[in-house]
C-alpha positions in Angstrom: 0.0 0.0 0.0 1.1 3.5 -0.7 1.6 6.0 2.1 0.1 9.5 2.5 -2.6 8.7 0.0 -5.5 11.2 -0.1 -8.7 9.3 -1.0 -12.1 10.7 -1.5 -14.9 8.3 -0.6 -18.4 8.5 -2.1 -21.3 6.6 -0.5 -24.9 6.2 -1.4 -27.1 3.9 0.8 -30.3 5.9 0.5 -32.0 3.4 -1.9 -32.1 -0.3 -2.7 -28.7 -0.1 -4.4 -25.7 0.4 -2.1 -22.9 2.2 -4.0 -19.3 2.8 -2.8 -16.8 4.7 -4.8 -13.3 6.0 -4.2 -11.3 8.7 -6.1 -7.6 9.3 -5.9 -7.4 12.4 -8.0 -6.8 10.4 -11.2 -9.2 7.5 -11.3 -12.5 6.6 -9.7 -13.2 3.1 -8.5 -16.8 2.1 -7.9 -18.7 -1.0 -6.9 -22.4 -1.5 -6.0 -24.6 -4.2 -4.7 -28.3 -4.6 -4.2 -29.7 -5.8 -0.9 -31.8 -4.8 2.1 -29.3 -5.4 4.9 -26.8 -2.7 3.7 -25.2 -2.5 7.1 -23.9 -6.0 6.4 -22.9 -5.2 2.8 -21.1 -1.9 3.5 -17.7 -3.0 5.0 -17.1 -5.8 2.4 -17.9 -3.5 -0.4 -15.8 -0.7 1.1 -12.9 -3.1 1.5 -13.2 -4.2 -2.1 -13.3 -0.6 -3.4 -10.3 0.6 -1.4 -8.3 -2.5 -2.4 -9.0 -1.7 -6.0 -7.8 1.8 -5.4 -4.7 0.5 -3.7 -5.6 2.3 -0.5 -6.5 1.8 3.1 -9.2 3.2 5.4 -6.6 5.6 6.9 -6.1 7.1 3.5 -9.7 8.5 3.3 -9.4 12.2 3.9 -12.8 13.2 2.6 -16.2 11.5 2.4 -19.3 12.5 0.5 -22.6 10.8 1.0 -26.2 11.0 -0.1 -28.1 12.4 2.9 -31.6 11.6 1.6 -34.4 11.2 0.9 -34.8 7.4 0.9 -34.7 4.5 3.3 -34.6 5.6 6.9 -32.1 2.9 7.9 -30.0 3.3 4.7 -29.5 7.1 5.3 -28.5 6.4 8.9 -25.8 3.9 7.7 -24.1 6.5 5.6 -24.4 9.2 8.2 -23.0 7.1 11.0 -20.1 5.9 8.9 -19.3 9.4 7.8 -19.4 10.6 11.4 -17.0 7.8 12.4 -14.5 8.7 9.7 -14.6 12.3 10.7 -13.7 11.3 14.3 -11.1 8.6 13.5 -9.5 10.1 10.4 -10.2 13.8 10.7 -11.9 13.4 7.3 -13.9 16.2 5.9 -17.5 15.3 5.5 -19.8 16.7 2.8 -23.2 15.6 1.6 -26.1 16.4 -0.7 -29.6 15.2 -1.4 -30.5 13.0 -4.3 -32.5 16.0 -5.6 -29.3 18.2 -5.7 -27.2 15.4 -7.3 -29.7 14.6 -10.1 -30.3 18.3 -10.8 -26.5 18.8 -11.2 -26.3 15.9 -13.7 -29.3 17.2 -15.6 -27.9 20.8 -15.9 -24.6 19.4 -17.3 -26.4 17.3 -19.9 -26.7 18.1 -23.6 -30.3 16.8 -23.6 -31.2 19.5 -21.1 -29.4 22.3 -22.9 -31.2 21.5 -26.2 -34.5 21.4 -24.4 -33.8 24.6 -22.5 -33.1 26.5 -25.8 -36.6 25.6 -27.0 -38.2 26.1 -23.5 -36.3 29.0 -21.9 -38.9 29.3 -19.1 -38.7 25.6 -18.3 -37.5 24.2 -15.0 -36.1 21.0 -13.6 -38.2 18.6 -11.5 -36.8 15.6 -9.7 -39.3 12.8 -9.0 -38.3 9.8 -6.9 -40.3 6.7 -5.9 -40.6 6.5 -2.1 -42.7 3.5 -1.2 -45.7 1.8 -2.8 -47.8 4.7 -4.3 -45.8 7.5 -2.7 -43.2 9.8 -4.2 -40.7 12.5 -3.4 -40.6 15.7 -5.4 -38.5 18.8 -5.7 -38.9 21.5 -8.3 -35.9 23.8 -9.0 -37.5 27.0 -10.1 -35.3 29.4 -8.3 -37.8 29.9 -5.5 -36.0 27.5 -3.0 -39.1 25.4 -2.7 -38.6 22.6 -0.2 -38.9 18.9 -1.3 -42.3 17.2 -0.9 -43.5 13.8 0.1 -46.7 13.0 -1.9 -49.1 10.3 -2.8 -49.1 9.3 -6.5 -52.3 11.3 -7.0 -50.9 14.4 -5.2 -47.8 14.2 -7.3 -49.6 14.1 -10.6 -51.9 17.0 -9.5 -48.9 19.1 -8.4 -47.0 18.6 -11.6 -50.1 19.3 -13.8 -50.6 22.5 -11.9 -47.3 23.9 -13.0 -47.5 26.5 -15.7 -43.9 26.2 -16.9 -42.6 23.3 -19.0 -40.9 20.6 -16.8 -37.7 18.6 -17.5 -38.2 15.6 -15.2 -35.4 13.5 -13.8 -35.5 10.5 -11.4 -36.8 7.0 -11.2 -40.0 5.1 -10.5 -40.3 1.8 -8.7 -37.2 -0.5 -8.8 -35.2 2.2 -10.6 -37.5 2.1 -13.6 -38.0 5.0 -16.0 -40.7 7.6 -15.1 -42.4 7.1 -18.5 -45.1 4.8 -17.1 -45.8 7.3 -14.4 -45.6 10.6 -16.3 -46.1 9.5 -19.9 -45.0 12.0 -22.6 -46.5 15.1 -20.9 -43.1 16.2 -19.7 -39.5 16.0 -21.1 -37.8 13.1 -19.3 -34.1 13.1 -18.6 -32.0 10.2 -20.0 -31.7 7.4 -17.6 -28.0 8.0 -17.3 -28.8 11.3 -15.6 -31.5 9.9 -13.4 -29.3 7.7 -11.3 -26.6 8.9 -9.0 -23.2 8.6 -10.7 -20.0 7.9 -8.8 -18.2 10.6 -10.7 -20.8 13.2 -9.5 -20.3 12.2 -5.9 -16.5 12.6 -6.2 -16.8 15.9 -8.0 -19.3 17.3 -5.4 -17.0 16.2 -2.6 -14.6 19.0 -3.7 -17.1 21.8 -3.3 -17.3 23.6 0.1 -21.0 24.5 -0.3 -21.8 20.9 0.5 -20.0 21.0 3.8 -22.8 22.9 5.5 -25.3 20.7 7.2 -23.4 17.7 6.0 -24.5 15.5 8.9 -28.1 16.6 8.8 -30.2 13.8 7.2 -33.1 14.5 4.9 -35.7 11.8 5.7 -39.0 13.4 4.4 -40.8 10.1 5.1 -40.7 8.9 8.8 -39.8 5.2 9.3 -42.8 2.8 9.1 -45.2 5.6 8.3 -47.4 5.9 5.2 -49.6 8.6 3.9 -53.2 8.2 4.7 -52.7 6.4 8.0 
């Protein structure tokens, strides 16, 4: 192993797919695994990722994780691990929501820029499946509107009420496209921009704006609670 390595670690345990990635300033190494018991999957996947990068846990000087929304337990896994590395390694901790990550990917995409030229008044909306017929939504219209937790019916009503064109990113149940949910009423982002990419996590880890409130989770949906109960 090399000494004095400076590794940036990216972690997403907010959804059904656990993703761990490591950047050394030159390359990004990434592995993922599906499973409910992510607390059992994390350390083996982390070890595999660091081994591929030729690094050790002590080389991690910065960690960036997805702070929500998503699975209550999953978010706690990333938050707890980030807190531990901050204490043990003195690592800098930064985080962002899935909404912020997907918006960033969309804004950098050619598909969005082409659409924006034709719809200059249009805005980005991020839609994420939460549980059963429930969804998370955040619309980036420059008004700093907070994210929402909505039933499927409420979601469709909320989107239909918007007067400006919408460029929608995100995923439906089991990571599927939003096309079955939203149809062709809105412009849908390419699937490559609707999943959290390892490169995006590593890039955002370098930005100081994501250090504020880094250890504050965004749950939106309380554990074991459903709309309508």
